[in-house]
C-alpha positions in Angstrom: -12.2 70.3 -33.1 -14.2 69.5 -30.1 -13.7 66.1 -28.5 -16.0 63.8 -26.4 -15.9 60.3 -24.9 -18.6 57.8 -25.7 -19.4 54.4 -24.4 -18.5 51.6 -26.7 -22.0 50.2 -26.8 -23.1 53.7 -28.2 -21.0 53.2 -31.3 -22.8 51.7 -34.4 -21.5 50.7 -37.9 -22.3 54.2 -39.2 -23.5 56.4 -36.3 -22.7 57.2 -32.7 -25.4 58.0 -30.1 -24.5 60.8 -27.6 -26.4 61.2 -24.4 -26.2 62.7 -20.9 -24.3 65.9 -20.1 -22.4 66.0 -23.4 -25.6 66.7 -25.2 -26.4 69.7 -23.1 -22.8 70.9 -23.5 -22.9 70.5 -27.4 -26.4 72.2 -27.7 -26.4 74.9 -25.1 -22.9 75.7 -24.2 -20.9 75.2 -27.5 -24.2 76.0 -29.5 -23.2 73.4 -32.2 -25.6 72.7 -35.0 -26.1 69.7 -37.3 -23.5 69.5 -40.0 -20.6 70.5 -37.6 -17.8 68.0 -37.0 -16.5 66.6 -33.7 -14.1 63.9 -32.5 -15.7 61.2 -30.6 -13.5 58.7 -28.7 -14.2 55.3 -27.2 -11.8 55.9 -24.3 -9.8 52.9 -25.4 -7.6 54.4 -28.1 -9.9 54.8 -31.1 -11.0 58.2 -32.4 -14.0 58.8 -34.7 -14.3 61.9 -36.8 -18.1 62.5 -36.9 -20.6 65.0 -38.4 -23.5 65.9 -36.1 -26.8 64.8 -37.6 -29.7 65.2 -35.0 -29.7 67.2 -31.9 -32.4 66.7 -29.5 -32.8 67.6 -25.8 -32.0 64.3 -24.5 -29.7 62.7 -27.2 -27.8 63.4 -30.3 -26.6 61.4 -33.2 -23.3 61.8 -35.3 -22.4 60.2 -38.5 -19.0 58.5 -38.6 -16.7 60.0 -41.2 -13.5 58.3 -40.4 -12.0 55.9 -37.7 -8.5 55.9 -36.6 -6.2 55.1 -33.7 -5.5 57.9 -31.4 -2.2 59.6 -32.0 -1.9 61.1 -28.5 -1.0 57.8 -26.6 2.5 56.7 -25.7 3.9 53.4 -26.9 4.8 52.4 -23.4 2.2 52.1 -20.5 3.2 53.9 -17.3 1.6 53.0 -14.0 1.9 55.5 -11.2 1.9 53.8 -7.7 1.4 56.9 -5.5 1.8 57.0 -1.9 -1.5 58.7 -0.7 -0.8 62.3 0.3 -2.7 64.6 2.6 -5.4 67.0 1.8 -6.2 67.4 -2.0 -2.7 66.9 -3.4 -3.9 63.5 -4.9 -6.3 65.5 -7.1 -3.4 67.6 -8.6 -1.3 64.4 -9.1 -4.1 62.7 -10.9 -4.7 65.6 -13.2 -1.1 66.2 -14.2 -0.2 62.5 -14.4 -3.0 62.1 -16.9 -1.8 65.1 -19.0 1.7 63.6 -19.0 0.5 60.2 -20.4 0.0 58.0 -17.4 -2.0 54.7 -18.1 -3.1 53.9 -14.6 -2.9 55.5 -11.1 -2.8 53.2 -8.0 -3.2 55.0 -4.7 -0.9 53.3 -2.2 -1.1 52.9 1.6 2.4 52.9 3.0 3.8 52.9 6.5 4.0 56.7 6.5 0.6 57.2 5.0 -1.6 59.6 7.3 -4.8 59.6 5.3 -6.8 56.4 5.9 -10.4 56.9 4.9 -13.3 54.6 5.7 -14.6 52.3 3.2 -17.5 54.6 2.4 -15.2 57.5 1.8 -12.9 55.4 -0.2 -15.7 54.8 -2.9 -16.5 58.4 -3.0 -12.9 59.4 -3.3 -12.3 57.0 -6.1 -15.4 58.3 -8.0 -14.1 61.9 -7.7 -10.7 60.9 -8.8 -12.0 59.1 -11.7 -13.9 62.2 -12.8 -10.7 64.2 -12.5 -9.0 61.7 -14.6 -11.7 61.9 -17.2 -11.7 65.8 -17.3 -7.9 65.8 -17.7 -8.0 63.1 -20.4 -10.5 65.3 -22.4 -8.4 68.5 -21.9 -5.2 66.8 -23.0 -6.9 64.9 -25.9 -6.1 61.6 -24.7 -7.1 58.4 -26.5 -7.9 56.7 -23.3 -9.3 57.6 -19.9 -6.7 56.4 -17.4 -8.1 54.3 -14.5 -7.7 55.4 -10.9 -7.5 51.9 -9.2 -8.7 50.9 -5.8 -6.3 51.7 -2.9 -3.8 49.0 -2.2 -1.3 48.3 0.5 2.3 48.8 -0.3 3.0 45.1 -0.6 -0.2 44.4 -2.6 1.0 47.2 -5.0 4.4 45.3 -5.3 2.5 42.1 -6.3 0.6 44.1 -9.0 3.9 45.7 -10.2 5.3 42.2 -10.9 3.2 42.0 -14.0 5.0 45.1 -15.6 8.2 44.9 -17.5 10.0 47.4 -15.3 9.6 49.3 -12.0 11.2 52.5 -10.8 11.5 53.8 -7.3 12.9 57.3 -6.8 14.7 57.5 -3.5 17.0 60.1 -1.9 19.5 57.4 -1.1 19.9 56.1 -4.6 23.0 56.2 -6.8 24.0 59.4 -8.8 22.2 61.0 -11.6 24.4 59.1 -14.2 22.8 55.9 -13.0 19.3 57.3 -13.6 20.3 58.2 -17.1 21.7 54.7 -17.7 18.5 53.1 -16.4 16.2 55.3 -18.6 18.5 54.7 -21.6 18.3 50.9 -21.1 14.5 51.0 -20.8 14.3 52.8 -24.1 16.9 50.4 -25.8 15.0 47.4 -24.4 11.8 48.8 -25.8 9.9 48.0 -22.6 6.1 48.2 -22.8 5.2 48.8 -19.3 6.8 50.7 -16.5 5.7 51.1 -12.8 6.7 54.1 -10.7 6.5 54.1 -7.0 6.3 57.3 -5.2 6.2 57.7 -1.4 3.8 59.9 0.5 5.0 62.9 2.7 8.1 61.7 4.6 8.9 59.1 1.8 9.2 55.4 2.1 10.5 53.5 5.0 14.0 51.9 4.3 12.4 48.4 4.4 9.9 49.2 1.7 12.6 50.5 -0.7 14.5 47.3 0.0 11.4 45.2 -0.7 10.9 47.0 -4.0 14.6 46.5 -5.0 14.3 42.8 -4.0 11.4 42.3 -6.5 13.5 44.0 -9.3 12.8 47.6 -9.0 15.5 50.0 -10.1 16.2 52.6 -7.4 17.0 56.0 -9.1 17.6 59.6 -8.1 15.9 62.7 -9.5 18.7 64.9 -8.5 20.2 66.5 -5.3 17.1 68.3 -4.3 14.4 66.7 -2.1 11.1 66.9 -4.1 7.6 66.9 -2.6 5.5 63.9 -3.2 3.2 65.8 -5.6 6.3 66.6 -7.6 8.4 63.4 -7.7 5.9 61.4 -9.7 5.3 64.1 -12.2 9.0 64.6 -12.7 9.6 60.9 -13.3 6.6 60.7 -15.7 8.0 63.7 -17.6 11.4 62.1 -18.0 9.7 58.9 -19.3 7.4 60.8 -21.6 10.3 62.6 -23.3 12.2 59.3 -23.5 9.5 57.3 -25.1 7.5 59.8 -27.1 7.5 59.0 -30.8 
């Protein structure tokens, strides 16, 4: 069944109003007709199974059949603090992180970050990143649209991470893989509800950045004997957490 996101203020007691590009997609691309059913999601974890009623050029209405919590969200919120990489790697990271269940993505400026766009470009980049997150959420049938936050410095990112239940920082100098298994097992056993993941840019973190993260309570883990690229490390960590916390 096709799935679309709608704004909360478009949802009534019995009907939902659709507008914008979704209407054109429903009418002219999917060629749907009144009477057909769709899933409409408020982007905040609630799904509405609906029956299309009226299809006009500028808008459409859908009758609410059932309302339920989305079944595609993980019980624990994962926040990816991603050191900003070069070129278009961030777009790939956002797309795949959303598919893997991330709650929020925070681009982070570290000592080894090369890309430092102007304020004007930051706004345009964030708009582009959010559009990618929305498309990935729709494709993977997410109940929420993960937010791509404003860029933060590394130490501001650490401050934000203090509000989370646990923080992980994969690093090549960490203890062996058995320690990583122990950390993940404890997170599951403790039923933590929010986990931050810090990933460095190309070249990784400076040692002092790793120490700062550990000092604020982060667990320094390894992802194995191989050195992973920045666009791989976060996705591997999210994959491990997704499997561990999926219910």
